[in-house]
C-alpha angles and dihedrals in degrees: 000000000000092000093047091049089052091055098255121149103233117198114189124192089023126127138192114249110161143010132213110213131188098207095181091052091039092231142124105233098188147333126230116224132190125208130208092275092055094253115145127213134186114227119194124193143161092237134022127200118200107210096156096116091224090056094234093167096047093048094046089049090057101255115155114257141166139212121207134001126335121232120252090255093058100069103352090244111174095225097042116120131210092212113133124244137051117285119182132185112270122266122232131209099205124202139177129234132191130206118252122237116246091254094052123097120233117274104207113193109237115239105256112247093213097049111123094215134066126224092255089055093057127090115214093214107135136166105223126195127181123233119218091257093053098260117134129232108217116207109183108205104197109039099101133013120227092241090053091050091050092048095046092047109172092010093057095083097057094042093048094049093049085055089048091056089050088048091053090049088053093051092047096048102036109018108047103264095119090116093061132079131210109246106165143011123202115259089224136045112247105243115188103181139017128122119007129192120243095216140167089293127019114208107221144175093280089062092050092051096042096059124207097292093059097044118100099197115129094197103062110147102174145358132254116203106166125113125258091271127179099160094234099313091099135002113293131198143164123265112240107208104055128250120353126212124248112219120225089233087073086074095052125086116218093226104051135044103202101047125090125186114214109171142071087293093068120123103295131130113242089260092046091049091054088068102031100046096088120118094244091058092044090054090056093048088054093050091049093048093048093046092050092049090050094046101044109022110176093355095088092158088069094071097046098045141021117018095331096109093049090052092048095047092046091052092048090052090048088053093053104267115145111226099168128057090238091058092041 
């Protein structure tokens, strides 16, 4: 409703399938979409923003990307490892539970017959947050690895949520949650890491540790303040110097001039992404990308040189974005 009121053309049940790229002109000419009936349509635009999380548009358009951790030699990150193999941040099937009234009988979740794990194989480790009405959001941290989710693709959701039901049975029967009931399961599997753009600037561990005061970027468009956090798949730790800034260049592919990437697949190292991937940071990347597209249109050079960054940052501040720690 908000988008329609703002004059946006909202297309539900529609997916991206192809891209038309002018490589000489360094531009995306159009994307091809397909709706639920199978009908295809060509959509042309001055600017395109890839907010697909797995950067489907950027990858199809030929932009450089990576999956998994970089070696120490790549960015000289202190925590980088040269171990072989792909390791991705764990995936989470989140669900919601509600407390029972005193008069209500327990509602123990039956152990799913088709679950591929037994109770003794499950870890109860859960990140729990409280809703305003007292319900709990349950975020199991060790039910599916990121590599497994990537490999399973469309099957990952169903397998992860069968494990989540087994996880809830475990909490109810062994960890004191027998006076709670399951009321909702997320429609999507929480994926924290897959494909990441290698853009005009790659935010890395050194940025996270420097903190905003020690960064010299003149194109910072938001903060990231979360820990280096891999949920058990790799070592995690806090960052010591407060929030760090995310440069606008993290949204810009090297290969194309009218494409912006505003999602967890933006230009972060694997370590950088472990901090920057949170929803609150993604929202700000989207606001910066949309604001830049509105300000500059076809004149993409304006926001990578000259006074473009000052104009973009000024507009973001006018619209309520905090770009200093004092304001934040």
